[in-house]
C-alpha positions, -999 to +999 in steps of 0.1 A: +113+259+059+140+234+053+155+214+083+187+207+065+219+228+061+223+242+025+258+219+023+243+187+038+243+158+017+206+148+003+191+116+017+180+089-007+146+077-003+132+044-018+100+024-021+104-013-028+073-030-041+067-063-050+066-049-088+084-018-090+112-003-070+115+036-068+139+061-055+148+097-052+167+122-033+153+143-007+170+180-003+144+195+017+125+174+041+087+174+038+089+178+001+086+149-024+116+141-047+116+161-080+130+131-100+121+095-093+141+064-105+119+034-113+126+002-123+111-034-121+121-049-088+129-081-105+157-063-123+180-066-093+189-094-071+188-074-039+185-042-023+222-031-024+222-036-062+190-015-066+203+013-045+236+013-063+219+017-095+194+046-081+227+066-067+243+062-101+213+076-119+201+102-093+232+118-073+260+142-084+277+156-052+274+156-023+266+116-026+239+107-001+250+091+031+216+083+044+191+060+029+158+054+042+136+026+025+099+016+025+096-020+024+066-045+024+078-066+054+080-070+092+110-053+104+123-069+138+155-083+128+187-074+109+179-100+082+151-089+061+129-111+038+109-094+011+085-124+002+069-102-027+103-091-042+122-125-036+148-105-018+169-116+014+195-092+030+210-079+059+206-046+069+240-040+084+260-057+057+239-037+031+250-004+049+285-013+052+288-025+016+274+008+003+295+028+028+266+046+042+261+064+075+228+053+081+203+028+064+171+028+078+142+008+068+102+016+075+072-003+068+060+006+033+024+014+046+038+035+076+055+054+047+022+059+029+007+068+066+031+097+068+022+106+032-015+109+045-008+138+067+004+160+041-019+154+011-041+181-002-065+181-032-059+170-059-033+148-044-062+133-026-096+128-045-129+123-023-149+097-035-176+092-008-187+104+026-188+135+044-163+159+064-133+145+083-132+148+122-101+167+126-092+151+161-097+116+149-074+090+135-070+083+097-067+048+081-045+043+051-052+011+032-046-003-003-040-033-026-007-039-046+007-071-044-006-076-011-031-058+010-014-029+032-026-008+061-013+019+085-030+039+112-022+076+114-031+091+149-031+129+158-011+134+191-010+170+205+006+192+174+018+163+156+012+128+139+021+092+149+019+065+123+016+030+132+021-002+110-008-026+112-015-060+097-051-050+088-048-071+053-049-102+075-081-100+091-106-127+081-126-117+046-160-106+051-187-129+039-223-118+027-234-144+002-234-181-004-209-175-033-185-156-010-187-184+013-179-209-009-149-189-023-138-183+012-140-220+020-118-229-010-092-201-001-093-213+034-087-249+026-062-239+005-040-213+026-052-222+059-069-187+064-090-169+041-078-131+047-090-098+033-056-101+013-066-135+000-090-116-022-085-078-021-049-077-036-029-087-069-021-123-055-055-125-043-071-119-076-050-145-090-061-173-062-098-157-066-094-165-105-084-199-096-108-207-069-138-197-089-127-216-120-127-246-099-159-240-081-176-236-116-160-268-130-135-251-154-102-264-159-072-244-146-059-218-163-029-197-151-035-159-151-019-130-139-036-100-119-026-075-149-044-100-172-075-104-149-081-067-147-074-062-185-100-090-192-126-078-167-124-045-183-129-062-218-161-080-203-151-114-196-176-126-168-153-145-149-127-119-147-154-092-140-167-115-109-130-114-096-128-079-096-165-074-081-152-099-053-119-078-049-139-046-047-163-061-021-135-076+000-114-042+000-147-025+011-157-049+039-121-048+052-119-011+052-154-009+071-140-033+095-107-015+103-126+019+104-149+005+132-120-009+150-097+022+150-123+051+150-108+063+120-134+092+114-105+114+099-108+096+067-100+064+048-071+069+022-072+043-004-040+039-023-019+010-036-009+001-073-042-015-084-066+010-080-049+037-098-042+011-125-077+005-129-088+039-132-126+043-141-129+004-140-126+005-102-162+006-088-164+031-057-202+026-052-197-012-048-167-002-024-186+020-006-218-003-002-197-028+014-175-003+034-209+009+051-226-026+052-224-028+090-257-030+102-264-005+134-233+016+123-241+023+087-244+057+093-214+062+114-193+047+084-213+067+057-203+099+074-164+090+071-147+105+041-131+083+014-102+095-005-083+080-032-047+088-029-037+105-064-001+111-060+025+094-081+048+083-054+032+087-020+054+065-002+085+087-011+067+116+000+057+100+031+097+093+038+104+129+032+076+139+056+089+114+081+123+132+079+109+164+086+091+151+115+125+135+131+143+168+124 
């Protein structure tokens, strides 16, 4: 059932990623937008310009007066810095500039977490594990430009979604090769987090570190190129992808243990759908469950691949429904 009046203006929802920015109109909270406006984030100098372009492309009458955006950033102050997008802006100034009644920002993985509460087959594809525990938390996690995560918890007859910084836990190490890699990344960045390996920027950093370890000259390489060359059979790029997959599985397992997420692990982000069949779910799951005495505990947890074209936009719509 719709929670908006028939004559109420639609709400513009937007998902601002490090690579792409998406927006759509919600006319019925709880349902994903029918049409999605997508552009490279780098095409715009800031949030206001992107929202203006999205409104021009999507809206007729009545004009949206409320906007809610999912962004990859801590949200504690009026000034927001989106490092991966290269944007810095004031929430209040942007709201005034666009003449909006309300401009709300939400952590991008909180939006993904709200989507998790609504996904059904085939919007989620079970890759591993058993049956979900209905009364247990769920974990949303995924690599894009960075590595994001959120905790989704049942609360009476509704859900609560909490932002986490799970991507910044220390990377797991199971071999000398991984230890050498982690030490190189630690020396370069001051801390070798899971995100330093299991993300787009992580793939690039791992590529650089492995070339240095193996005595090869430096060679700048984007995450997209690394993935493409890995699929084509390049040995070094294949190892980068293997390190990426192992680090992601290890981090997901650690977070599942820390949160009791027996309701399921939902893996999203932009990289895994782009990899398609080249992503090794067996390697991921082997590291996910490689936790000694708790291997069986983790093996029982279902692991899902998020298979929705715009999960953050769906999540923002579900959030609007929950607030109404």
